[in-house]
C-alpha positions in Angstrom: 0.7 17.8 -21.6 1.8 19.3 -18.1 -1.3 22.0 -18.3 -3.1 18.9 -18.0 -2.6 17.7 -14.3 -1.0 20.6 -12.5 -3.6 23.2 -12.1 -6.8 22.0 -10.4 -8.9 24.2 -13.1 -10.6 21.3 -14.7 -11.0 17.6 -13.5 -8.8 15.3 -15.9 -9.1 12.1 -14.2 -10.1 11.0 -10.5 -8.8 8.2 -9.2 -10.3 6.1 -5.9 -7.7 3.9 -4.6 -8.8 1.7 -1.4 -6.4 -0.3 1.1 -5.6 -2.5 3.9 -3.6 -2.0 7.2 -3.0 -4.5 9.5 -1.3 -3.7 12.6 1.8 -6.0 12.9 2.3 -4.8 16.4 0.8 -2.7 19.0 -0.5 1.1 17.2 -1.1 4.1 20.0 -3.0 7.3 17.2 -3.4 9.4 20.4 -6.1 11.4 21.5 -4.2 13.5 24.1 -2.8 13.5 27.3 -6.3 13.9 30.5 -8.9 13.9 27.4 -11.5 14.5 29.2 -14.0 12.3 30.4 -11.2 9.5 29.3 -11.2 6.6 31.8 -7.0 6.1 30.7 -4.3 8.8 30.7 -3.3 8.2 27.0 -6.4 7.2 25.2 -6.4 6.4 21.3 -8.5 8.1 18.7 -12.1 6.9 18.4 -15.5 8.4 16.4 -18.3 7.7 17.5 -20.5 5.7 15.1 -23.6 3.7 15.5 -23.5 3.0 19.4 -20.0 2.2 19.3 -16.5 4.0 19.2 -14.5 2.9 17.1 -10.6 3.5 17.5 -9.4 5.0 13.9 -6.2 6.0 11.8 -6.5 9.4 10.9 -6.3 10.3 7.4 -3.6 12.7 8.5 -1.4 10.6 10.1 -1.7 8.0 6.9 -0.5 11.4 4.6 2.1 12.4 7.0 4.0 9.0 6.9 3.6 8.4 3.4 5.1 11.8 2.5 7.9 11.0 4.7 8.7 8.1 2.9 8.3 9.7 -0.5 10.7 12.0 0.8 12.8 8.9 1.8 12.5 7.2 -1.6 13.7 10.7 -3.3 16.4 10.3 -1.7 18.3 6.7 -2.2 21.1 6.8 -4.1 19.6 5.3 -7.4 16.5 7.9 -8.0 18.3 11.0 -6.3 15.8 13.1 -7.4 15.8 16.4 -5.2 13.5 17.8 -2.9 13.2 20.7 -1.3 13.7 21.8 2.0 12.4 23.7 4.9 9.1 25.1 2.8 11.0 26.5 -0.8 8.2 25.2 -3.0 5.7 26.8 -0.7 8.1 30.1 -0.8 8.1 30.0 -4.2 4.2 30.0 -4.2 4.0 33.4 -1.9 6.7 34.7 -4.2 4.4 34.2 -7.1 0.9 35.7 -5.1 3.2 38.6 -3.5 4.0 39.0 -7.8 1.6 38.0 -9.5 1.1 40.9 -11.8 4.2 39.9 -14.2 4.4 37.6 -17.1 5.1 34.3 -14.9 2.7 31.9 -15.0 1.4 29.7 -12.0 2.2 26.6 -14.4 5.8 27.8 -14.4 5.8 28.2 -10.7 4.6 24.9 -10.3 7.0 22.7 -12.3 9.7 24.3 -10.2 8.1 22.4 -7.1 9.4 19.3 -6.1 8.1 16.0 -6.7 6.9 15.7 -3.3 5.2 19.0 -3.3 3.3 18.0 -6.9 1.6 15.4 -5.0 1.2 16.1 -1.2 1.2 19.9 -1.6 2.0 22.7 0.6 0.7 25.1 3.2 -1.1 26.9 0.2 -0.9 24.3 -2.5 -3.7 22.0 -2.5 -2.8 18.2 -2.2 -3.7 15.9 -5.1 -4.0 13.5 -2.3 -7.3 13.7 -0.1 -6.7 10.5 2.3 -9.5 9.4 4.5 -9.8 8.3 8.2 -9.1 4.3 8.2 -11.7 2.1 10.1 -11.3 -1.2 11.6 -13.2 -4.0 10.8 -13.7 -4.7 14.7 -13.9 -2.6 17.7 -11.1 -3.2 20.3 -8.2 -1.9 22.0 -6.7 -2.8 25.0 -4.4 -0.7 28.1 -0.7 -1.1 29.5 1.0 0.2 32.3 3.6 2.3 32.5 5.8 4.8 34.4 8.1 7.1 33.5 12.2 7.4 34.0 13.9 9.5 35.2 17.1 10.5 33.0 19.3 11.2 35.2 19.3 8.2 38.0 17.6 5.5 36.0 14.9 4.6 38.2 11.4 5.1 38.1 10.2 9.0 38.6 7.4 9.2 41.7 4.0 10.2 40.9 4.3 9.2 37.2 2.5 5.7 36.5 0.3 6.2 33.6 -2.3 4.0 31.7 -1.5 3.6 27.5 -4.3 2.8 25.6 -3.3 1.2 22.3 -4.6 -0.9 19.4 -3.5 -4.7 19.5 -2.0 -6.5 16.7 -3.8 -8.1 14.2 -6.6 -6.1 13.8 -7.5 -4.8 9.9 -8.5 -1.4 9.1 -9.4 -0.2 5.3 -8.4 2.8 4.0 -9.2 4.8 1.2 -7.6 7.8 -0.6 -8.7 10.1 -3.8 -6.4 11.2 -6.4 -7.4 13.9 -8.5 -5.4 14.7 -11.8 -2.4 12.5 -10.8 0.0 10.8 -13.3 0.6 7.0 -13.0 4.5 7.7 -11.8 3.0 9.3 -9.0 0.8 6.9 -8.1 3.6 4.9 -8.7 5.6 6.3 -6.2 2.6 5.9 -3.6 3.0 2.6 -4.1 6.4 2.2 -3.7 6.4 3.9 -0.3 3.4 1.0 0.4 6.2 -0.9 0.0 8.9 0.6 2.2 6.2 0.7 5.3 5.7 -2.6 5.1 9.3 -3.2 5.1 9.5 -1.3 8.3 11.9 0.9 8.4 9.1 3.6 8.9 6.6 3.3 11.9 3.3 5.0 12.8 1.7 6.8 15.7 3.3 7.0 19.0 5.6 5.1 21.2 8.0 3.7 17.6 10.4 2.9 20.2 9.1 1.0 22.3 7.6 -1.9 19.8 4.6 0.3 18.6 4.0 1.4 15.4 4.4 -1.5 12.8 1.7 -1.9 10.1 1.5 -3.4 6.8 -0.4 -2.1 3.6 -2.3 -4.5 1.6 -4.9 -5.5 -0.9 -4.5 -1.6 -3.1 -7.2 -1.3 -5.8 -7.6 1.5 -8.4 -10.9 2.5 -10.0 -10.9 5.6 -12.1 -13.2 8.0 -13.5 -11.8 9.8 -16.2 -12.5 13.5 -18.2 -12.9 14.6 -21.3 -12.8 19.2 -21.3 -14.5 18.7 -18.0 -17.2 16.0 -18.7 -17.3 12.1 -17.0 -16.6 9.9 -19.9 -16.1 7.0 -18.2 -16.0 5.2 -14.8 -14.5 1.9 -14.5 -12.0 -0.3 -12.4 -10.9 -2.1 -15.9 -9.2 0.6 -19.3 -6.2 2.0 -20.0 -4.9 5.1 -18.0 -3.3 7.5 -20.4 -0.3 9.4 -19.8 -0.9 12.7 -18.3 2.4 14.1 -19.1 5.9 13.1 -21.2 7.6 11.2 -18.7 4.3 9.3 -18.1 3.5 5.8 -19.0 0.6 3.7 -19.7 -1.0 1.8 -17.1 -4.3 -0.9 -17.5 -6.1 -1.1 -13.7 -8.6 -3.9 -13.0 -5.3 -6.5 -13.8 -4.0 -8.3 -11.5 -0.5 -6.7 -12.8 -1.6 -2.7 -12.0 -0.2 -2.6 -8.9 3.2 -3.6 -10.2 2.3 -1.6 -13.4 2.2 1.8 -11.5 5.7 0.7 -9.5 7.0 0.0 -13.1 5.5 3.4 -14.5 8.3 5.2 -11.3 10.8 3.3 -12.3 10.2 4.1 -15.7 10.1 8.3 -14.8 13.3 7.9 -12.4 15.0 6.1 -15.2 14.5 9.2 -17.6 14.9 11.9 -15.3 
């Protein structure tokens, strides 16, 4: 059954996961210092859509923080699932490509990947997640003036005044991710990571040590396309997702307990490791 989802040669199912992100503190996803034509020194990233510049939370930023949290979750004493260090999984894949004439199959190599790399990918192996940029329901940013501090004297540096743009607390963003051939327990790991993020252990963006970056994710929903032999057989937000391997468990979507059922699938996976 592992071959059903470890490779991308054939679709088994595609999950469409949508969620809301609410800023609990000011948020700064920086566009870089000295952006051309910007009236501030440190602007936030914006997209021009329908005549307005919308601040945006990049999908890469969301993916980065979720990967960090997933690694943290796996390291917890009651989970204790080993994850790779310093790109070990990527090296295994490069070695496989270099020695592709040998008998070891790609599936055998991918089975050796840590669970985080199986989900989020490596520099040479695709992620199962396609995380889209998140856009707000209103266009609103604010500004704060700051000054750099001289680390030796503890006083303000001369000519170091700057203006910072940020998204204020209380703004809703709407996010979306597409999960391809992903077992229910790995979706549960994502949702468990949402819960850790909501506890305030991790923050997003810049200036985190200055009261920025706390967010909360809520209202997660899941719909699915299910394939058999590469052909779409069902599209719905209300049916059961069958296990994709021997450690996976059935999860019914479109129900009030769907979110917690995915987390339960993750907990079942951990208990059988």
